[in-house]
N, C-alpha and C positions, 0 to 999 in steps of 0.2 A: 783593462787601463790602457790609456793611451801609449804608454811607452812600449806595450806589447803588440801593438797593432803595426802590421807591414803591408803595404798596398804594392802590388805589381800592376803596371799600367802597359797595355798592349796597344800599338798605334793601329789605324783603320786599315782593313784589308777586305778583299773579296773571297778569300778562301780561308779555310782553317787547315793551315799547312804548316810550314816551318817553325816560325816564331810563336805562332798560337800554339801550336802542338807542344813545344818545348816548355812554355810557360805553364800550360795545363799539366803536363807530366810532372814537372817540378813541384808545382803546388799541391798536387795530389800526393806526390810522394813524401814531401815535407809534412803534410797534414798527418800522416801516420806515425811521425817521429815525436819523441819527447823533445820539447824545445822550449824557449822562453819567450815566444811570439806567437800571435795568430795572423794568419794569412788571409789576405782578400785580394781578388783580381779585378780589374777594370778593363773589360774589352770594349775597345772604342766601336767595334761593330758587332754586328749580330751573327751567331754561328749555330745552325741547325744542328750540328754535331754534338755540341754540349748537351742537347735534350737527351742524346742516345749514349752519353758516356756516364760513367761512375763517379760523379764529382763529389769530392770530400770537403771542399772548402767553399766560401762565400764568394759569389762573383755578380759582377753587373755587366750587362750588354747595353751599350748606348745607341746602336743602330746608325753610326755614322760611317760614311765612306769616304770622307776627305778629312785631312788634317786640321784644317780650318774649322770645320763643324766640331771635331773632337775637341779642340783647343777650348770652345767655349762650353761644351758639354762636360768637360773635366773641371773646368773653372766653377760651375754650378755645383758640381758633385763634391769638390774639395772645401767649398763653403760650409757645407753641412758636415762632412765626415772629416776627423782629423787622425793623422797617421804620424807616427814617430820616424818611420823610414819609408821612402818611396823608391821602388826599383822599376826604372822606365827602359822599355825595350828600344834600342836604337838612339842614335846621337840625335836626330832631328826632334823627336818627340822629348828627349831629355832636355833639350834647350828651352822648348816651349813649356814644359812642365816646371822646370827650375824658375823661368820668370813669372809663373803663376804663383809659385810658393812666395816669392817676393812681393808680387803685386797684391796678394791677399794677405800678406803679413803671417804667413804660416810658419810654425817653428817645427818644419819638416825637414830632415836630411834626405838628400837625393843620390842615389846610385844609378851610374848609367850601364845597362846591360846590353853590351855590344855585340851584334849578331853579324853585321854586313860588311861592307868595305866602304868606309867613308871616303876614300880618295876616288873612287869612281862614283859614288852617290853624289857628291858635292859639286861634280861637273854636270849634272843633269840640268840645271837651270841657275839662273843669277840668284834667285831666292835660296837655293839649297848652297851655293857658293857663299852667300852673306851669311847664312845660318851657320855653316861649318866654320867659318872665321869668327864668329861670336862665340861658338862652342869653345873652340879652341884657345882664344885669347880672354874670355871672361868666364865661362861656365865651368870649364874643365877644372879649373884651380879651385872652385867652391863645392865640388862633388866630394861626397865622402870616400868615393871609390869608384872605380870603373872595372866591372867584370867583363872579360873577352871569352868567346866560345871557342877559341883554339889557340894555342900557344904562339903560333906564328903571327896572329892578329895582335896578340899581347905584345910581343916583342915589337912590331911595328908601331904599335900605338905609344909604347914606351920611347921609342926613338923620335917620335912625332911630338910629343909633349915634354919629354925630359923626365928625370927622375924625381925632380924636386916638386913637380906640379901637383899631381894626384896620384895616390897608390893604384896601381893596375894589376889585375889578378887574371889568370888563367883558370876558369871553372868550367868543366866540360859539360856539354849538353846530355841531358839524358835521352835514350831512344827506347822507344816502346818495344815491347816484345810482340813480335808479328808470328802468327800461326803458319806453318807449313802445310801445303795440301799435299799429304803424303802420298795420295794416288798418283800424282804426276812429278814428285819431287825430284829434280836432277835428271830426268828422262831424256830432255831434249837439249841439243847444242845451239841454243837460241841466244840472241841478244835482246837486251830489255833496258830501257831507261825510264827513269821517273822523275818529274819535275814540271814547274809551269813552264807552258809553251811561250816563252819571252827571249829577247835577245841575249839576257844575261846567260842563259843555260846553254846556249851554243848548239842547238839541235840542227841548225843548218850545216855546221862542220861536220857532225854526225852522220847526217844523210849523205853529204858528199862523199864521206869516207866509205860510208856503207855501200855506196853504188859501185865504187871501185872494188869492195869486197865481194859483190854479187857477181862482178865479172869473172871472178875465180870460182865462186860457189854460188851457181843459179839457184840452188834450193835454200839458201840462207833466208832466216826470217828475223826481224826486228819489231819489237812492240814498244810503242811510246805511250806511255801512261803519264797523262795530265792534260790540262787546257790551259788556255791562254790567248793573248791577243795575235800571236803569230800561228794559230792553228791552220787557217785557210792558206797562208803563205807556204807553211811547211807541207800541208798535203798537196799544193800545187807543185811544190818542189819534188815532191816523189814522182809525179808524172813527168816532169820535164828530165829526169834523171832515170827515167824508164824502171823504177823499182816500186811502183805503185802496187803491186801484187805481192811484194815481199815485206811491206810495212804495215803493221796495224796500229791506228790511233784509237785508244780506248776512251778518251775525254777524261774528265776528273775522276777519280775514286778516292775514298778516304782512306781505305785498306788496300795497298797493293799486292797483298799476299799471294792471290792467285796467280799473277802474272809473275811475280818472283819466284814463285815455286816450278814455273814452267821452263825456266831459262837455265843458263849456265854461265853466261857472261853479263856483266852490268857495266854500261856505258855512261860515262859523266863527262860530257863535253864542254863543262861550264867555263865562262870567261872569267867570272870572279864569284867568290862565295865568302861567307864568313866562318863556316865550319864544313858543311857537306854532310847533313844528316842522312841523306839518302844512301850514302856509300855504307854507313854502318847498318842501316836496314838491310842492304843486299847482302852484307856479310853474315847476318843472321841465316840466310839461306845458302850459305857457303858459296857464293857467287864470286867468280874471278873479277877483279876491278880493272877497268881499261878507263883511264881518267885523263884529264888535262891537269898541268901542274899549275893550276890557277891560284892566285891569292884569294882566299886564305882556306886551309883545311886539308885538302887532298894529300900533300907531302907530309902533314902530321900523322896521317891515318896509313898511307902506303909507304911503309919504310923497307919492304923487303919485296922481292919478286914471288914469294909465296902468297902475297897478299894482292898484288896487282902490278900494273905498270902505269907509268906517266908519260905524256908528250907535252910539248909546248903548246900554248892557247892558239886557237885558229890554225894549227897546222894539220891540213887535211891528210897530206902524205904520212906523217908520223902517226897520226891516230889509225890511219888505215894499216900501217906496218905492225902496229900493236895489236889490232884486231886479228890479223893474220898470225902473229906469232901465238897469241893466245889460243887461237882455234887450232892451231897446229900441234901444240904441246899438251901432252897429258899431265897437266900441273898437279902438285901435290900441294902440302901446306894447310890441310884443313884445320890443323892444331893451331896453326899461327893466326888464322883468320878468326877462329873462335876465342883466342885470347884478346885479340883487338875488341871483339865485341863485348866482353866482360868488363872492360873499362867504363863503358858507358851504360851499365845497367840503371834502371831508374831509382833502385835502391841505394847504390853506392853513390850515385851522383846526387841525390837528394840528400844524404847524408853530408857530403862535402859542401852543398849549398847552405844547408842548415847550420853547420858549423862556422861558417863565414858570416852569415846573417847574425848568430849569436855574438862572435866576435866583435862586429862592428856596433851592435846594440850595447854590449857591455862597455865598448871605448867611448860611446857617446853619453852613456851614464856616468863614467868616470870624469868627462869632460864638465859635465853640468855639476858634479860634486865639487870638483877643484875650483869652479867659479864661485 
């Protein structure tokens, strides 16, 4: 039945990583629950990883790498397939999908599933700036709700839009369960970081801090897991900093378990985030977190010294000092780190999301009945 169909839309990307992984885990988790709706996912791009996953929901892959191409592809898809509720990842794609529902005359309600940092993303181009203005002034008040992936992001968005504009909820991200390499788990006092090699992730700050650390501990090792547009720049930077032999670049891997198992400290030097999923994955391996206090996510996760330490964004000296502190201390707190992980289990988070989708569908049904 139409009223029971819910579509998740994922914007184009080149890697099956943060947002893509979250939507997949959510959809898989909710598909295993008793609920009053059916889930379908529209991936704007193609992902080889999905062919190797146990997928319990119906999905489509459009093969688009640009939002413009995805816009026309989604328009064609929605002309044929009808949904009561559409959940769209990110504010840019939400704005475009909302416009499509109006252009096509669809009776679909739209939820924005906000993962990133709109205040950074809107400044990337004039088009983004215009889109965000349109989202804030026109689209937001016509959405059924905004889901935010961290509590600090939800608070900031509430300040931005006001409490009367649209309901805004914090719904946690699910974090997949990774498997420890028991043969090497926790044996080495090494550093590791996982993330796309882009300006957002702040790897240049980490490498500069690590070079200072190597001056104190020449035997220190850092593994950089991920790929991206700044890889060559970062590899060249290790040469300039004279730490080439201390740093390993692995390239993109879909499962970082091997590298997380070999380390003891997880570095997260991001300039901005929406949540910081990699932090929770690292905690599964009982790694101590060394992170920037960026907007948004890390401060919601690192609430005590048992879990990790925070430093200001782009502060090389502060990040270096926290690396020294973590390396010098025989930190405890494994139980505290495990408790943080439990809050983001796929089963628990899927239940929370399913309850909220059911709540919204019930409200929409009542609106129709009252009309």
